C-alpha angles and dihedrals in degrees: 000000000000099000090042091225123129108236136173117273092250088068090069124076121233119264117183091193092066124078094232091046094236134098116252094235125062120247093258094051091046090052092050091047091050092051091049091049089050091052091048093053115084123245088242091056091050092046093050091048089050091047090053092048094047104035106015093241114143121220089251092053090046093054092043089054091045091050092047087056090048090243091297138118112267092226109038100016091232128133124238123220086214126052118295113254119245104239114205140170105259093210098050103020089230112153110236105179146307116279136188114251094259095051091044090055090046091053090049091049092056089049092237088294116148089194093057091044090051091049091052091050091048090049093050093047099041109018092156094060098035116131122209116256091243091063093046093049092047090052092050091051092048091051090050091053092050092049096041 
């Protein structure tokens, strides 16, 4: 008993490993202990645990990938004061690279579409000669009808 207070049995969570079937700390003390343990763990530790849960990448694999990228974002080459994001193909789950938070958001915003990303790049490089997507798509469809 951590709080040293006598409480009803319902205030203790179940624990099959114990003979009496209940945890030794009450629910409130367990909650406080869990919050304290969370605060003691580093953000990097929590991030790596989350990356393993979500993408199956171990901390060792994460740091090997980070080292292979020289600690830099695969897209912009920048460094991130926070942890690099694990970029992955949403359809296959395949891990592509580690990205800074800005590039990771940019990839998400284009919905993993190379076509949209290429259009954005074309627009930024040549805004004066940029053609609306509707015109480009219409042209592609017309070419397909002529060829088909």
